[in-house]
C-alpha positions in Angstrom: 30.3 92.3 91.4 28.9 89.6 93.7 30.1 86.0 93.7 27.7 83.5 95.2 28.8 80.0 96.1 25.8 77.7 96.5 26.2 74.6 98.7 23.7 71.9 98.1 23.1 70.4 101.6 22.9 71.3 105.2 25.7 70.0 107.6 25.6 66.3 108.0 26.7 64.0 110.8 29.9 62.5 109.5 30.3 60.1 112.4 27.8 57.3 113.2 24.3 58.4 113.7 23.9 55.7 116.4 26.5 57.6 118.4 25.1 61.2 118.1 21.4 61.8 118.5 21.4 64.9 116.4 23.5 67.4 114.5 23.9 69.6 117.7 25.5 66.8 119.8 27.7 66.0 116.8 28.7 69.7 116.5 29.7 69.9 120.2 31.9 66.8 119.7 33.4 68.3 116.5 34.1 71.7 118.1 35.9 70.0 121.0 38.0 67.7 118.9 38.5 69.7 115.7 37.5 73.3 116.3 36.9 75.6 113.4 33.1 75.9 113.9 31.1 79.1 113.4 27.6 79.4 114.9 24.7 81.3 113.4 22.3 81.9 116.4 18.7 81.5 115.3 15.4 81.3 117.2 13.9 78.3 115.6 14.6 75.8 116.9 18.3 76.1 117.9 21.6 77.4 116.7 22.9 76.5 113.2 26.5 76.1 112.1 29.1 76.3 109.4 32.2 74.2 109.5 35.4 75.8 108.4 36.6 72.6 106.8 33.7 72.4 104.4 34.9 72.7 100.8 32.4 75.5 99.8 33.4 77.8 102.7 37.1 77.0 102.1 36.8 77.9 98.4 34.9 81.1 99.0 37.3 82.1 101.8 40.3 81.6 99.4 38.8 83.9 96.8 38.4 86.8 99.2 42.1 88.1 99.1 42.2 88.1 95.3 39.5 90.9 95.3 40.9 93.0 98.0 40.3 96.7 97.4 37.6 95.9 94.7 33.9 96.3 95.0 33.3 92.6 95.2 31.2 90.6 97.7 31.7 86.9 98.3 28.8 84.9 99.7 28.0 81.3 100.5 24.3 80.2 100.4 23.0 77.0 102.0 19.5 75.6 102.0 18.1 74.8 105.5 14.9 73.0 106.2 13.7 74.3 109.6 14.0 78.1 109.4 11.5 80.6 108.1 13.7 83.6 107.2 17.3 84.2 106.0 20.1 84.2 108.5 23.5 85.4 107.8 27.0 85.9 109.3 30.3 87.2 108.0 32.9 84.4 108.3 36.5 85.0 107.1 35.3 87.6 104.7 32.5 85.5 103.3 28.8 86.4 104.0 27.4 83.0 104.9 23.6 82.7 104.5 21.1 80.1 105.5 18.0 80.1 103.1 14.7 78.5 104.1 14.0 75.3 102.2 11.6 72.3 102.4 12.0 68.6 101.9 9.6 66.4 100.1 9.3 63.0 98.6 9.2 62.5 94.8 7.0 59.9 93.0 9.5 57.2 93.8 9.7 58.1 97.5 13.1 59.7 97.5 13.7 62.7 99.7 14.4 66.0 97.8 15.1 69.5 98.8 13.8 72.7 97.2 13.7 76.4 98.1 11.5 78.8 96.2 13.1 81.6 98.3 16.6 80.8 97.2 15.6 80.5 93.5 13.9 83.9 93.7 16.8 85.5 95.4 19.3 84.0 92.9 17.4 85.2 89.9 17.4 88.7 91.3 21.1 88.6 92.1 21.9 87.4 88.6 20.0 90.4 87.2 22.2 92.6 89.3 25.5 91.1 88.2 26.2 88.1 90.2 28.3 85.1 89.2 27.4 81.7 90.6 29.7 78.8 91.8 28.2 75.5 92.6 29.0 71.8 92.7 27.7 69.4 90.0 26.2 66.9 89.5 24.0 66.8 92.6 20.2 66.7 92.8 19.9 70.0 94.5 22.3 71.7 92.1 20.4 70.3 89.1 17.2 71.7 90.6 18.7 75.1 91.1 20.2 75.3 87.6 16.9 74.3 86.0 15.0 76.9 87.9 17.2 79.9 87.4 17.6 79.1 83.7 20.4 79.3 81.1 21.0 83.0 81.3 23.0 82.9 84.6 26.8 82.8 84.6 27.8 79.5 86.3 31.0 77.9 87.2 30.4 74.3 88.4 32.9 72.1 90.2 32.8 68.4 90.6 33.3 67.3 94.2 33.6 63.5 94.3 30.3 63.0 92.5 30.2 61.2 89.2 27.9 61.6 86.2 24.9 59.3 85.8 26.5 58.2 82.5 29.1 56.2 84.4 26.5 54.2 86.4 25.1 52.4 83.3 26.5 49.0 84.2 25.4 48.9 87.8 21.9 50.4 87.5 19.3 47.9 88.6 16.6 47.4 85.9 13.9 48.7 88.3 15.7 52.1 88.4 16.6 52.4 84.7 13.8 54.9 83.8 15.0 57.3 86.6 18.6 56.7 85.7 18.0 57.5 82.1 16.0 60.6 83.0 18.7 61.9 85.3 21.4 61.2 82.8 19.5 63.1 80.1 19.0 66.0 82.5 22.6 66.2 83.3 23.6 66.2 79.7 21.0 68.8 78.7 22.3 71.2 81.4 25.8 70.9 79.9 24.7 71.1 76.3 22.2 73.9 76.6 24.4 76.4 78.4 23.2 76.1 81.9 26.8 75.6 82.9 29.5 77.9 81.4 32.6 76.3 82.9 33.0 72.9 84.5 35.9 72.2 86.8 36.8 68.5 87.0 39.1 66.9 89.6 39.5 63.9 87.2 41.8 63.5 84.3 40.3 60.2 83.1 37.3 59.1 81.0 35.2 62.0 82.3 37.1 64.4 80.0 36.4 62.0 77.0 32.8 62.0 78.0 32.5 65.8 78.1 34.1 66.0 74.7 31.8 63.4 73.3 28.6 65.3 74.3 30.1 68.5 72.9 31.0 70.3 76.1 34.3 72.1 75.6 34.5 74.5 78.5 36.0 72.1 81.1 39.2 72.7 83.1 41.1 70.7 85.6 40.5 72.0 89.1 41.7 70.9 92.5 41.3 73.3 95.5 45.0 73.1 96.3 46.5 73.4 99.8 48.2 76.1 101.8 51.9 75.2 101.4 52.8 77.8 104.1 50.9 75.8 106.6 51.5 72.2 105.4 55.3 71.8 105.4 57.9 69.3 106.6 59.4 69.2 110.0 63.2 69.4 110.6 62.9 67.0 113.6 60.6 64.0 112.8 61.7 62.2 116.0 60.6 65.1 118.2 57.2 65.3 116.5 56.6 61.5 116.8 57.6 61.7 120.5 55.1 64.6 121.0 52.3 62.5 119.4 53.1 59.4 121.5 54.4 57.4 118.6 57.5 55.2 118.5 60.3 57.4 117.0 62.3 54.3 115.9 59.6 52.6 113.9 58.6 53.4 110.3 55.2 55.0 110.0 52.3 54.7 107.5 49.4 57.2 107.7 45.8 57.1 106.5 43.0 59.7 106.8 39.3 59.2 106.4 36.5 57.2 107.9 37.3 53.6 108.8 35.0 52.1 106.1 35.1 50.2 102.8 34.6 53.1 100.5 38.2 54.3 101.2 39.6 50.8 101.5 40.3 50.9 105.2 39.8 47.1 105.4 42.3 46.6 102.5 44.9 48.7 104.3 44.6 46.8 107.6 44.9 43.5 105.7 48.0 44.8 103.9 49.5 46.0 107.1 49.0 42.5 108.7 50.7 41.0 105.7 53.9 43.1 105.9 56.9 40.8 106.5 58.4 43.3 109.1 55.1 44.5 110.7 56.7 44.7 114.2 59.0 47.4 112.9 56.1 49.5 111.4 53.3 51.6 112.9 50.1 52.3 111.0 48.2 55.4 112.1 44.6 55.8 110.8 42.9 59.1 111.5 39.4 60.5 110.9 36.9 57.8 111.7 35.0 56.9 114.8 34.6 54.1 117.3 31.5 52.9 115.6 32.9 52.7 112.1 32.8 49.2 110.6 36.6 48.6 110.7 37.5 50.4 113.9 37.7 47.2 115.9 39.5 45.3 113.2 42.2 48.1 113.3 42.5 48.0 117.1 42.9 44.2 117.1 45.6 44.5 114.4 47.6 46.9 116.5 46.8 50.0 114.4 46.8 53.4 116.2 43.2 54.6 115.6 42.6 58.3 115.9 39.3 60.2 115.6 39.0 63.3 113.4 41.4 65.7 115.0 42.4 69.4 115.0 44.1 70.8 111.9 47.3 71.6 113.9 47.5 68.1 115.2 46.8 66.6 111.9 49.7 68.5 110.5 52.0 66.9 113.0 50.9 63.4 111.9 51.7 64.4 108.2 55.1 65.5 109.4 55.7 62.4 111.3 54.9 59.8 108.7 57.1 58.1 106.2 54.4 57.1 103.8 50.8 58.4 103.3 48.3 55.9 101.8 44.8 56.4 100.4 43.8 52.8 99.5 40.7 53.4 97.5 39.6 50.5 95.4 36.0 51.6 94.7 35.8 52.1 91.0 33.8 55.3 91.0 35.6 57.0 93.8 39.0 56.0 92.3 38.2 57.2 88.8 36.1 60.3 89.5 37.3 61.5 92.9 40.5 63.3 91.9 43.7 63.5 93.8 42.1 64.3 97.1 43.1 67.1 99.4 44.6 64.9 102.1 46.9 63.3 99.5 48.2 66.8 98.5 48.6 67.8 102.1 50.8 64.8 102.8 52.9 65.6 99.7 53.3 69.2 100.9 54.8 67.8 104.1 57.3 65.8 102.2 55.7 62.3 102.5 55.5 60.0 99.4 52.0 58.7 98.8 50.6 55.4 97.8 47.2 55.6 96.0 45.6 55.0 92.7 44.5 58.7 92.8 47.9 59.4 91.3 46.2 58.7 88.0 44.9 62.3 88.3 48.2 63.9 89.1 48.4 67.0 86.9 52.1 66.4 86.2 51.4 63.2 84.4 52.8 59.7 84.9 56.5 60.5 84.9 56.3 63.0 87.7 53.7 60.9 89.6 56.3 58.2 89.9 58.6 60.7 91.7 56.0 61.3 94.5 54.7 57.9 95.1 53.3 54.6 93.8 50.0 53.4 92.6 48.0 51.0 94.8 47.9 48.1 92.3 45.5 46.2 94.5 45.6 43.3 95.1 48.6 41.9 93.3 51.3 44.5 94.3 49.8 46.4 97.2 52.0 44.9 99.8 55.1 45.0 97.6 54.5 48.7 96.7 54.0 49.7 100.3 57.1 47.8 101.3 59.1 49.5 98.5 58.0 53.0 99.6 59.1 52.3 103.2 62.4 50.8 102.2 63.2 53.5 99.6 61.7 56.5 101.4 64.8 58.6 101.0 64.6 58.4 97.2 61.4 60.5 97.1 62.9 63.9 97.6 60.6 65.9 95.2 57.2 65.3 96.8 56.8 68.8 98.1 58.4 70.5 95.1 56.2 68.7 92.5 53.0 69.0 94.6 53.5 72.8 95.0 54.1 73.1 91.3 50.6 72.1 90.6 48.5 72.3 93.8 49.6 75.5 95.5 46.4 77.0 96.8 46.9 80.4 95.2 47.6 78.9 91.8 44.4 76.8 92.0 42.3 79.7 93.2 43.6 82.0 90.4 42.5 79.4 87.9 39.0 79.6 89.3 39.1 83.5 89.6 40.0 83.6 85.9 36.7 81.8 85.0 34.7 84.1 87.3 36.1 87.2 85.8 35.6 86.0 82.3 31.9 85.3 83.0 31.3 88.6 84.7 32.7 90.4 81.7 30.7 88.2 79.3 27.4 88.6 81.1 27.5 91.9 82.8 30.1 94.2 81.3 
């Protein structure tokens, strides 16, 4: 059997484009500060990369041990616009391939990606017994699914996207025809068997929507985290001292870019409103100096840290008293799931404050044992203050997080769907 994970885009610059002239300059910065970069040396025009922290490579890598000793190949395919042949490299047991692709503009001037070579290769692999994993809904994934047809075994995962259905209210009238066409296309792919199983990170109205259109083969799926790596420290004072933080102050931690989508501005405003701000340190990790709220954070006394190495990030999780993900954006909040960073913080024993708890697999009762909702704007400051003052009451964070989000448990859930499809299509 072959399992092929299809990622729908080439690596992107995740820090300001005004700061890095191209993906190569960004990659050098990323490797220096974060590490976990693998290069595929190609002749035209320069080296290409895979980042270990990308969800598709993480997912493929996690599947590998579960097929040890079996005749199973795990591959990750990515479209690339400026190569003319396939390049590949084995990374952590996964055969990572770059497939030539081209970009074009559709009738409305939007940039699109397509790859005749990838479609041809996928069709041949499906004939030979492959099972496909991909993200959905995205433009490139929809294109791939339409082209290979409904006879391919496909497990689709949602990765922070949301169905066109949920954009009804905010769609400008000028874009309504395109919106309706895209919505219809997404629903047809689900209704007509182009997707066999759909893994959703959301436990909200999305499930009701899938039921309404008659799609029953959905399942709740978060990647989960490695609880052997993400674990509490026995000496929080020592860890804070090592990080250059005040060991005597209470600590709040945030991860992500310093921008509005994740509510960075709301968090800094809440921090400034805390009655005992001088006794608290807020550490924000993951953005860059050119992000829109970087300067606001610096002026407010926040410790601003760029995206950092996984080992150092672990120490920040271990050092903090409260982890906060202050998302107020309706779409991200309702369709983005728990988020990996929130689970990583819980694994390290830190209670969390985020509306993403609406997606906690254990339900409302257990969610209240690991943190509090954001409740912006009315109760945000009060809830944050409560978590800081009653931090010692939240003793089950790691236990309950591991119960639902252990990496092996989540990967086995995905493997079960893959094996069922292989048996159904190829036995």
